[in-house]
C-alpha positions, 0 to 999 in steps of 0.5 A, spaced: 714 728 682 713 719 679 707 716 676 703 719 670 706 727 672 711 728 669 709 724 662 702 729 662 707 735 663 711 732 657 705 731 652 701 738 654 708 740 652 708 736 646 701 738 645 703 746 646 709 745 641 705 742 635 698 746 634 704 752 635 708 752 629 706 756 625 710 751 620 704 746 621 698 748 616 691 746 616 687 743 623 689 737 628 684 730 627 683 728 634 681 720 634 677 719 638 674 712 641 671 713 646 676 707 651 680 709 655 686 713 651 682 715 647 679 720 653 687 721 656 689 723 649 683 729 648 683 731 655 691 733 655 688 737 648 683 740 651 687 742 657 693 744 653 688 748 649 686 752 655 692 753 657 693 758 651 690 765 651 683 765 645 687 770 640 693 764 639 687 759 637 688 759 630 686 752 629 681 749 628 681 742 631 676 735 630 674 730 633 673 725 629 670 717 631 669 713 626 662 709 627 662 702 624 655 701 629 657 694 630 661 697 636 654 696 640 657 695 647 661 702 648 655 706 643 651 709 647 657 712 653 660 715 647 654 718 644 653 720 653 661 724 652 660 727 646 653 731 649 657 732 654 664 735 651 660 738 647 657 743 653 664 745 653 665 747 647 660 751 646 661 754 653 667 755 652 667 757 643 674 753 643 676 751 637 673 744 636 668 740 633 665 733 633 665 729 627 662 721 626 665 718 620 663 712 618 663 707 611 659 707 606 654 704 605 654 697 601 661 698 605 659 696 612 661 690 615 655 686 614 656 688 608 659 686 606 660 678 611 653 679 609 651 682 602 656 680 599 659 673 603 667 677 605 671 671 608 672 674 616 677 678 617 682 675 621 688 677 625 693 678 618 686 681 615 683 684 618 678 687 613 673 691 617 678 696 621 680 698 613 673 698 610 670 702 618 674 706 619 680 707 615 677 708 610 671 714 612 677 716 616 681 717 610 676 721 606 675 726 611 683 727 613 683 728 605 676 733 605 678 737 610 686 736 610 689 736 616 697 736 618 696 732 624 694 727 627 693 725 634 692 719 636 693 715 643 698 709 642 702 706 647 707 702 648 703 699 653 697 697 650 701 691 647 707 686 645 706 688 637 704 694 639 711 696 643 714 693 637 712 697 632 714 703 637 720 699 639 723 700 631 720 708 631 724 709 636 730 707 633 729 711 628 727 717 631 721 722 636 716 716 639 711 721 639 711 723 632 710 717 626 708 717 619 704 712 615 707 712 609 701 707 602 705 702 599 710 706 594 713 710 600 709 716 600 707 718 607 699 719 606 699 722 614 703 724 620 701 722 627 702 725 634 702 719 639 703 724 647 700 718 651 706 714 647 710 713 654 704 711 658 701 705 662 695 703 663 696 705 670 698 711 669 692 712 664 687 710 669 690 715 675 691 721 670 683 719 669 681 717 677 686 724 679 684 728 674 678 727 671 677 730 664 675 737 662 667 735 661 667 731 667 669 725 670 670 719 668 665 714 672 661 712 665 667 710 661 669 705 668 664 703 670 664 700 661 671 697 663 668 694 671 663 691 667 668 688 660 673 685 666 669 685 672 674 688 676 678 693 672 676 701 673 677 708 676 681 703 682 687 703 686 692 699 683 697 696 686 704 700 685 711 697 681 707 693 677 703 694 669 703 688 664 704 689 657 697 686 655 693 688 662 686 685 663 684 692 664 688 695 658 680 690 656 677 690 648 672 694 645 669 695 639 665 690 634 661 686 639 661 680 634 669 681 633 671 674 630 678 677 630 680 676 636 680 667 639 675 669 646 672 676 645 672 676 654 668 683 654 663 681 652 662 676 655 663 679 662 659 685 660 654 680 658 653 677 665 651 684 668 647 686 661 644 679 659 642 682 653 648 682 650 647 674 649 645 674 644 650 677 640 656 673 643 652 666 641 652 670 635 659 671 633 660 664 635 655 661 630 657 665 625 665 662 626 662 655 627 658 657 619 666 660 618 669 654 618 664 649 614 667 648 608 660 647 607 658 655 607 665 656 602 663 657 595 670 654 593 671 661 590 674 668 588 667 674 588 671 675 580 669 668 579 677 666 580 677 657 582 679 655 590 679 649 592 674 646 596 671 649 604 676 657 601 673 663 598 666 667 599 660 665 604 656 661 599 649 665 597 646 659 602 649 660 607 649 668 608 641 668 608 642 662 612 646 667 617 641 672 616 636 669 619 641 667 625 643 675 625 635 678 625 634 672 630 639 675 635 637 682 634 630 680 636 632 676 642 637 682 644 630 687 643 626 681 648 631 682 653 634 690 654 625 691 654 625 685 659 631 689 664 628 697 661 633 699 657 633 700 649 636 695 644 641 695 640 638 693 633 644 691 629 640 692 621 636 699 619 630 698 614 635 700 609 641 695 610 637 689 609 635 692 603 641 692 600 643 685 602 638 681 599 638 685 593 646 683 592 644 676 594 638 677 588 644 680 584 650 675 586 645 669 583 643 672 576 651 674 576 656 670 579 652 663 579 658 660 581 656 663 589 649 660 589 653 654 593 659 649 594 661 645 590 658 637 589 663 633 590 667 627 587 670 621 590 676 625 592 677 632 592 683 638 593 684 642 600 689 647 601 694 645 605 696 649 612 702 652 616 708 652 612 708 647 607 705 650 600 700 647 594 694 641 596 692 634 597 688 630 595 682 628 600 678 622 600 670 624 600 667 620 607 660 623 604 661 620 597 656 614 597 654 615 604 647 612 604 642 618 607 648 622 605 
């Protein structure tokens, strides 16, 4: 046997071993995003479950997905898949349940950026992922007391992922991973059944085996639109590079963490109603880099260097108007092309954001606007150096500045 088949058999065996292990008490959680990896993972779990006689269905399995309200390019496809998955669950009377989780009001990504002025997330501080995905998942896991989380992590996802899993391999079985808190206590254990699947394995599996709830054509089309070439197609054998374009990044449509959001840009060529959000992302990043839009303070009042800290209230107000304009452009273009718009805001969210501005203006005046600069000001040194350097304010005493 070549290709994905031996890996599929091993993956199903690992799932069955874990599910029927009486020493593991509690329900399982399958993380599902609607992407190719989580689709294959869920398909394997459902197929493993259906191999067992009904009397062995003694453990409940939750299919959990984080709703960030900004995964606009993928959410419609995910919701369509949920409908088909639920039909299969009902038809087969599977011990499974779909659950979408989300951040608490006031902790969503837009609450934090537009309302509270949080600095934009970056590669070393992806607070957006923690607030929008990890925290809601952990609350749900604590509520249901999950025994095991099943995730679609793969070595071939990226070089960083390969290094992480490689360090785990040195310590034992790569099919299982533990997440620990700062004190070293294990807070979650996960099973990674497709850890050895390559990108080619994933697409071949979906093309050949499909899913228990139907084909994967809609998911495939999503990747084709985002990459211009990938999906359920014949691929050249013998090469599956880490970071393959066929593993296109999906997620937040205004994600500032990636340097260039190629997926949304490519998708916008075929679905022009997403272009306003691609442009909005770039505008937001430019505003963030402009020191005049940063308060020079943290929210708690700690003074930082000029051009650092939270967005000023004034900058948040300006950025909010740009978000509203992009939402309106999306609505117009979507209607023109005969599709449903993808709004960013609800009335409740707009009210929370504006209320946060008023609270900050009343109780945190240091966040209203950037400080007036004198002839000189301090900026933090970048790179390996630490400390600050004094710079000349070229606007000082300049007529009309």
